[in-house]
N, C-alpha and C positions, 0 to 999 in steps of 0.2 A: 520713721527717723532713726530708730535704734538699729535698723539693719543697713544703714548707709555705711558702706565700707570705708569711704573717705573720712567720715566723722569718727568712726570706730578707731581707725588707725591713728588719727590726729590725737585723740585722747590718750591712747597707749603710749605714743611717742613722748607726749608732754610729761606724763606721770612717770613712766619707767626710765626715762632719761634724766629725771630730776628737774625738768624745766618748769613744772607747776606742781603744787601740792594737791592732794586729794580733796581737801576742804575747798580749795579754790575752784576745782573742777565741778564739785557738787553745787557750789553757789552759782557759778557761771552758766552751766549747762542745765540747771534745774532738773537734775535727775536724782533718783533714789540711791542710797548707799549700796543696796544689793545690785543695782544695775551697773554701778561703777566696779563693784567687785567682780561681776561677770565679765566686764570688758577687759579687766586686767588679767583674768585667768585664761581667756580664750583669744587666740590670734585673730579669729573671725567670728561673726555672730553664730552661735551654735543652733539657733532656731528653737522652736518650742519643743520641750521634752516633758514626757510624763513618766514618772517613776513606776507607777502601778496602773495597769489597765482599769478603766472605769467599769464598774459593775453594769450589766445589762439584764436587769431582773426579768423584763418582759420577754426578751428573745432567748435568754439563757436556757430555759427549760425546753426550748424547741430546737436547739442546735443539733442535737442528736437526730431528731426526726428529719431535719433538712438534709443532713448528711446522708441519711438512709435513702431519701428520694433521689439525691444526686447519684448515689451508687447504683440504684436500680435503673437509672436512665442510661448508664454506660453501654448497655447491650442493645440500645435502640439507635436507629438512624439520627443523625444530628438534627435533622429538620423536625423530628418528632419528640425531641427531649423537652422537658418542662422548663419554661422560663422562670425567672425570679418572680414575675407577677403571678404566674399560675401557682407557684409554690406558696406565695403569700396568701392567695385565695384558699388553698387547701388547709394550711395551718390555722387560718382564721376559723374555718369550720371545726377545727379541733380545739379551739379555745384561746388562740393567741389574740391579745388585745393591743399589741403595739402597732407601730407605724410601718409602712411599706419600706421606708429607707433602711431600717435595721435589717429587714429580711434581705434586701438587695445587697447590702454590704456583706452580710453573712454568707450568701450564696457566692458572691465573687471571691471571698476569701477561701471558702471551702474548695471551690473549684481550682483555685490557684495552688493550694497546698496538696491537692489530690492529683495534680497534673503529672503525667508520666515522665519519668527521667530515663534517658537513653544512654546506653554504653557506647562510647566511641569505638569504632571497628577499624581494624587494619585491613587493607586491600592489597593482595599479593598479585604479582604479574600473572597474566594468563587467565584471569577470571572476567566474567561479563555479567551484565544485568539486562533484562529485556522487558519492555512494556510497550503499550499502545497509548496514543493520545488522539484527540479529536480537534478539528479546526475547520473553518470555512474556507472554501476556495471557489473561484469562478471558473468553471470548466466549460469551454465551448459557449460562453455567454450565460451559463446557468450557475447561479449561486447555490452551492451544495455543501453538505457536511462530509468531510473525508476523514478516514482513519490514517494515522501515520505510525509506522513501526519504528521503534528505536532500540538499538543495541548499544550499550555503553560499556566502556572498559574503565572500571574505577581506578585502576593503578595509573594509567596514562591520561585518563579523562578524555580519550578519543571516543568518538561516537559515529554511528551510521544511522541515516534516516531514510525511509522510503514510504511514499504515500500509496494508499489503496482505497478501493471503493468502500470496503468495510472490513471489519475484523472477523476473520474466519480461519479455518484450517489452512486453506490455500495461501492466504496472505501471511500467516505465520511461517509456512514453509518457504515461500518466496523471499520473505524478509531475512530469514536465516541464510538462505542460499546466497543472496547478494551481499549480506554483511560479511559472511566468511570470505567471499571473494574480495571485498573491499579491504579487509584486514589481512588478507593473504594467509589465513590460518584459522584454526578452530579453537576457541577457548577450552580450557580444561574443565571449567565449571561455570554453569550459567544459572542465575537466579531468576525466578518468575513469581508472579502472583498466581492466584488460583482460578484462572479463567477456565470457563467450561470447555473451551477448545482444547485445553491441555489436560485438565483434571476432570475425570468423570465422577469421582467421589472423594471427599475428604474423610478419611477414616479416623485420624487422630492428628494431633498438632504436628507430628513429624512423618506421618504415613499417608500416602496418596494412592489412589487407583488412577493410573494414567490412561489417556485415550490412545486408541490404536494409531491415530494420526501422529501424536507426539512420539510414540514409541518407534514408529518407522523412521522419523527424523533422527532420533537419538541413535538408533541402530546403525544408521548410515554414517553418522559423523563421530560417534563414540564419545561424546562429551558427557560429563556427570551433571545431574540436575539438582537444584535446590529450590524448594518452594517455601515461600514466606508463610508464616502463621496467618490465619484468617484475620483480616482487618489490621494487619501489621505491615503496612507499606513501607515503614521506616527501614525495614530490613533490606530493602533495595532502594535506599534513599538517593543514591547517585543518579540512577536512571529517572527517578521521579523528578529530580531537579532538571535533568536534561530535557525531559518532555516539556516542562514549563519554559525552559530557555528557547527551545526550538519554536514553540508556539509564538513567543513574543518577539523573537529575532529573525526567524526564517519565514514565518507565515503572517507577519504584520509589515505593511498593509496586506490586505487580502490578495493573494496571488491570482493573476488572470492568465490562464493558459488555454491552449487548444485541447490538450488531453493530459492525462496523468504522466505519460512518458516525458512530456516537456517539463512538467513540474519535478519529476524525479531526477531528471538531468540537472536541474538547478540545485536541488537538494544535495546531490552528490558533490557538486562543485563547492557548495557552502561548507560541506563537511571537510573537504580537503583544505579549504582556506582556513578553517577553524583550527587545523593542526598546528598552525604557526603561533597560536597563543600559548603563554605560559601562565598558569593559574597561581594564585597566592599559595604560598607554602610548598610550591613545587620547585624542584631544582633545575628543571629544564623544560623545553617546550613539549607540547603533546607529541609532536612528530618524533622527537628524540626518545621520549619515554615509551612510545609505541614499540620501538625496537626491542625493549626489554620484555614487553608483552608478547611480541611475536616469537621471541626466543623460548617462551614457555608454552606456546601454542602447540596443539596437535597439527599434524600435516593434513592438508586437504586430500580427500580420497581421489583416486584416479579418475573416477567418473562423478559428475555432479548429481545431486539428488533430483529425481524426477518430481518436481513440485506440482503435482496434480492430484486431484481426487478422482479415483477410478470408480466407475459404476457400470456394471453389465446391465443391458437392457435389450429390447427388441424393437426394431422399426415397425411402425404400424402401416396400415394400408395406404396412408397418404405420404409414405416415405418420410415420416417425421419421428424424431427421437426426443424423449422428454428428459431434461436434466435441470435440476434446480428450479423447477416450476416454469421452465421455458421449453419451447419446442424448436428443434433444429432439423433441417432437411438433410437427407442422404440421397445419393443417386437412386433412381427408381429400381434399379437392378437389385438393390439391397432391401427393398421393402419386405417385411415379414422375416428378415434375417436377424441373427444375433449380432448386436453391436456393443462394443466396449467404449464408453464415454470417458474421455480424459479431460477433466475440467481444470484448466490453469487460471490464474488470476486475470489474464487478458484474452484468452481464447478457449474454445471448446474443440477438441480433436475427436473425431469419430472413426473407430477402427473396426474392421472385420477380419478376424483371423490374422492378426498381426499387420494387416495392411491398412494404411490411412485412406479412408474413402471420402472424407469430408472434413472441412475445417471452417469454423465460424468465429467471428469476434464475440466474446462472451458478453452477455447482457446481465446486469445486476438488478434489473427490474423484475417484475413478475408477470406471468401469463402472456408472455410475448411469443410470437411465431416468426421464425427467421428462415427464409427460403434463399437457396441459391438456384436461380432460374435454369442454370445449366443442367441441374439434376433432373429436370422434368422434360427436357426437350426430346429424349427418346420416346417417352410415353406420349408426348404431344404429336409426334409423327404418326403414331398408331391411332391417335384420336384427334384428328385435325379440327374437328368441329368445336373443340374446346379452346381454340386459339384465342378468341376474343373474350373468353371468360376465365382464363387460366389465372388463378391468384398469384402463383409464383412470378408471372410476367407482368403483374399490374403496375409495378413501379419501374419497369424497364423502359427507359426513354431512348428509343432507337433514333439514329439520324434520319433526316428527311428523305435520303435516297432509298431507305428501306420501304417507306410508304409508297414511293413511286414504283419500286419493284413489285410490291404487292398488288398495286392497282393494275399494272400490266399483266401480272400473272392471272388475276381474276378475269381480265378481259379475254385472255387466251384460254381460259379454263374449259370452255365448251369445245374448243378445237383440240387442245393438247392434253386434256386430262385434268387431274386435281391440282389446281393452282395453289390452294392452301397448303397442301402437303409439300409441294415443291418449295414454297416460301419457308416452311419449317425446316426443310433439308438445308436451305441456305443458312438459317439461324444456327443449325447444328455445327456449322463451320466454326462458330465461336468456341466450341469445345477444344479446338486445337490452335486457334488464332486469336489475337487480340482484336478488340472492336475497331481500333483505328485502321488496322490493316484490312479488315473485312469491309469497312466503309469504302476505302479506296478501290477495292476489288469490285464492289457492287457498282460504284460510279463508272468504272471502266466498262463493265458489262452493259450497263445501260446505254452508254454512248454508241455501242455497236449493236444495240437491240438484241443482245443475248441475255435471256432471263432465266435460264436453268441453273440449277445448283452446280453442274459440271462446268458451265461456262464461267461462272463466278470463281470456281475453284482454280481454273487455269491462271488467273491473275494473282493467285496466292502462292503459286509454285513458279518462281522465276526461272527461266531456262538459262543454263550456263552459256556464256558467250562461245561461239564456234571458233575453233582453232584448227588449222590443218595439222595432221600428225604424220610423221615419217617413221617407218619401222627401221631400226638400226640393228646391225649384227654385232655391235660392240658388246663384248662379254658373253657371246653365244657362239663359241668356236665350232660346236657340233653342228650348227645349222649351215655352216659354210660348205659342207660336203654334199649338201642336197642340191640337185639340179632340177630346175622346173622347165619343161619343154614349152616352146611357143605353141599357142593354141592354133589348131587348124580350123579356121572359120567355115570353110567349105563343108565341113562335116555336118553343119547345122542345116544345110540344104536338104539333107535326107529326110529330115523331119517334115519338110514342106512338100516333098515329092509325093505323088499319088502312089499309094500302096506301100508307103514307107512304114517302118516299125513304129506303131503307135500304141 
């Protein structure tokens, strides 16, 4: 009743405006004199107030011990820090005889007053922050965990997002490369956490031993780096907030895409649309403020960074090269040769002496073997007996006309030689022609009962249409002075006469 604002205001109006006496109010409302005194002193109910804290004799002697436990837990992961219940159990063993409630209140208060206070920071144009986040996406019908790279510009609050299979050196490189292209420049200074991909060793709070991968990227783009103190993510709080924003706004509901290229196209478009927003306490939209960021950027280098991890190796006897715990094929001509592997986020390029000899889509799984059947056709021609058991051709689904061609070649094998080798020679035409064209050529050859490789090849080389040609003397005045005599056909009879010059 005493906290009813309507009742409180009514009494104040009656007494302070002289409409009722204090004695009359005391008698009518049946309240104590001290209560009326409080009503007249305060425009609204002040609530319960205590002048001096109550003594807590049972918990008081253990407050220092509780504070010591809380301080010792700060260096531990949050999930392994002691709860109020566990602290209560520990101090009971040390002699505490009070209730759990007092311990719980003491722990809550000590943690509150010991909570860290942060300094508001100024963000200048031309600076950036980088971080990785994780989310679920359904890619080709499979629900999987993906990593997404985020570069945020604290001054304009513009950001760039790109999804990857995982967080690694190549994804950091590719993320920077695409972000710099998106922002049309290179930030002067970029802040990072202490990811192992970037930092090989934390020497002190301000000194790091950086990985070669990060140094290559920095050497190419010439930006300055800043690494946060360990477990101090607040030093790059802008990008931390953007990671959360992207997860909740760009990746909810769970995106369903055919591949990461489709997802990244969506993310880039969302980043562009987000440029139209104006955040609280900002004087303009992100797109407008980005122009000030860009004015402070470094220029993009003339050539983009080659965002691949390079690894020298050697192709084995099976014409396979191992990279990132997967095997990729090269043409059999390069078996036992030195190969340079260039691993990008989406593909693996295999080179020999600066020449690209093979290229595969990159696999992020482990212990896979990836063949290109074209690499093995020259070897198969030398070893035709392996045709039905060649592993590189196991998943090759040839059109039905190829089966017909092979059956006819096998039937003719006794008369005309090795039909399997001839069939392989037909397959080798795939080295220069697409499957669709070769299929048409085989069908045409079958219709005229021509089964050899050369016959099939004739239908892959269309003859140009015949047109009569006339030799003109226009522009050749020197040829006009030449006279060509009419031929004497009777002279050829000498060749047929007996005893003529032969």
